[in-house]
N, C-alpha and C positions, 0 to 999 in steps of 0.2 A: 732533520732536513734543514731547519732554519740555521743551524750552526754551520752548514755547508756553504753558506753564501760567502764568497770571497771578494766580490766587487764592492769597493768602498773601504776595504781594509788596507792597512799598510804593513808590509813585511820588512822588518828592519834587517839589513845585511850590508856588508861592505863589498859592493860590486861596481863595475864600470857603469852599468845601467842606472844604479842608484845615484851615481855622481854626475850623470849627464844633466844638462840644462833641461828643465821640465818642458820648455817649449819644443825641444827636439822630440821628446816622447809623445807629446800631444799631437804634433804634426805627423809624426811617423805612424801613430795609431790611426789617425784620420785618413792618411793616404793608403795605408794597408787595407782599411775597410773598403775604400773605393776600389782598390785593385781586386779585392775578392769578388765583387759583383761584376767585374769586367772579364772574369775567367769563366770558361765553359767546358774545360776538358781536364783530363788527368794530369798532364804535365804542369799546368798552372798551379793546381792544388798541391802537387808534389813540391814545387819550389816554395809555395807558401808554407807548407809543413816544415820544410828544411829551414826556412827563415825563422819560424817560430821556435824550432828546436835550438837554433844557435842563440837566439835572444834569451830563452829560458836558461840555457847553460851558462851564459855570461851573467845573468841576473842573480844566480845563486838562490833563486826561489825554488823550493822543492816541487817537482812536477806533480807529485801526489797532492800537495796543497792546492795547486792550481786546478787540478781535476776535480777536487771536491765541489767546485762551483758548477760543474756540469750537471749535478743532480738537480739544481734549482731550475734548469731550463728543460727538464725531461719532458714535461707535458707540453710546453711550447714547441719543442722539437717534434714530438709525436704528432701534434695537430698539424704542424707545417708539412711533415712527410705525408700524412694521410690525405690532406687536401690536394697536394701536388700529385700524389700517386693516383688518385681516383678521379680527379677533375680535369686533368690535362689531356686534351684530345691527341690522337695519334694512331699508329697501327696497333691493334689489339694483340696482346701476348697472353692474356689470362682473363677469363670472365667467369664470374660466379653470381648468377642471378642478375641483379641490377648493378652489381659492382664490376667495373671494367678497369683493367690495368693496361696501359699502352706503353710502348717503348719510350715515347717522349715523356710520359708521366713518371716512369721509373728513373730516367736520367735527371729530370727536374727535381724529384724528391731527394735523390742522392746529393745533387748540387746544393740545394737549400740546407740540407742537414750539415754538410761540410762547412758551408759558409757560416752558419750560426755558431757552430762549435769553434771555428777559427776566430770568428768575431769576438766571442766571449773570452777566449784565451788571450787574444791580443789586448782587449780592453782591461782584463784582469792584470796583466803584466804592467800596464801603465799605472793603474791605481796602486798596485802592490809595491811599486818602487818609487812612488811620489807622495810626499807628505801633503796634508791639506793646505798649508801655507804656500808650498811650491805650486800646487795646482792653481790657487787663487792668483798668485803673481804671474804665472804663465798665461792664464786666460786673460787677465787684464792687459798684459803686454800684447798678446796676439789680437785682441779686439780694440786696441787703442785707437786705430783710425776711425772707429765709429763714434768716438767722442766729439768729432768735428760736426756731427749732425745732431748732437744733443742726447745721445744715448748714454745712460749711466753705466759705463763699462765696469767700473770697480764694484758697484753694488750687484750687478748681474753675476760677475765672477764670484763674489763672496757667496751669493745665494746658491749658485751651482755647486760650489765646493762644500758648503754646509749640508746641502741636500744629499750629496754623494756620501759624505762621511756619516750622515745620520742613518744610512741604510743598515749597517751592522748593529748599531745601537738599538734601532727599532726592532730588528729581528731578534736580538737578545731579550728585549722587553717582551715581545710576543711569546717567546719560548717560556719565560718565567710565568706569564699569565696563564698559558695553556697548562703548565704543570700544576699551578695553584688550583685551577678549575678542575683538573682531573683528580687531584687529591680530594676534592669536595664531591666527587662522583659524576662529574660531567663526562659525556661520551661524544666524541667528535668523529667517530668512524662508522657507527652503525646507522641504519635508516636510509631512506631514499635521499635524492639530491636536495629536495626542499627541506627535509629535516636537518640535513647536514648544514645547509645554509643558515637555518635558524639557530643552530647550535653555535655558530660563530659570533652571534650577537654578544654573549658574555665576554668574548675576547676583544671585539672591536671597540666596544664602549670604553673599557679601561685603557685600551691602547691609545685611543684618540685623546682621552684625558691626560694620559702620561705624555703624549707628544706635544700637546698644547702647553703643559706645565714645563717641559724641557725648553720649548721655544720661548716661553715667557722668562724663564731663568736666564737663558742665553741673551735675550734682549736686555734684561736688567743688568747683566754683567757687562755688556758692551756699553750701556749708558753710564754705568759707574766708572768705566775707564775712559769716559769722554769721547767715545767713538762718534765721529761725525762724517763718515764717508771717506772717499779717497782723495778729495781735493786738498792739495798742499801737504799730503802725507809723504814722508820719506820712508825708505826701506833699510832695515839693518843689513840685509844681504841682497843687494841689487843683482839682477840677472845679467850676467856677462858671458858671452859665448867664448869658449876656449877651443883649443886646437882639436881636442877629442870630440867636441860637438860637431865640428865641420866634417871630421872623419865619419861620424855617425850619420850625418845627413847624406854623405856620399854613399855609404853602405846601404842606407835605406833606399835611396834613389835607384841604385843599381839593382837591388833585389826586387823592388816593386815594378821596375821596368821589365825585368826578366819574367816576373809573374804574369804581367799583362801581355807581353809579346808572345811567350810560349803558350799562354792560355787562350790566345786568339788565332794564332796562325796554324796550330796543329789541328789535325782532323781526327786524331785518335781519341776515343772516349774510354 
């Protein structure tokens, strides 16, 4: 399960999506997420699915590799569907004891499930096709206006990028610790909920120690290289928009407008 996490990883390939300016990818992902929550019918989700299919095809990232990340949100997806299914009021279509499913609850559960899946796929494509340095530079560029009010934009961008890239590293570390504990006879699957929670303590303690050790090593490495923040620093590869980036902005705008318009005006569910 832990190896199935794809968010935070970089998939190296030679594609148009990989070569795009990282600011284009970040803004496109942000606008796409907003458009998902503005949709409430089938046609909007169909256009969103078509949009994702085109992006995945162009990115040359295997669809199977992206779908591996779906396993990590299974329980979140299940909880979201159950809560919306049984707690949304409306016309009752099924009732079993105190459990009631309404027509509005069914529609809302399907919408939230599709939104979460599309949201994770869109975010995964962005991180899979963008290196940590590109993410940091893009975030710093996009948040640059906030520097006028004293916000440390470079440091915030650096922290966000490091945190994102530490996800697969910590997951791999957790997997190693679990296998080591299981080789020593640890059992993480039997017992009630409280017993399972207690069995996680031998995992969490070494994981936190390892995380702090890695953070300390990273801080020392940055100190040794005389890192002093973003003031006065130059970039080896400054971000410059190219013609293909403007085409990508246009394509993104057209697709997201189509998603929102078709997702709001149509009455067919």
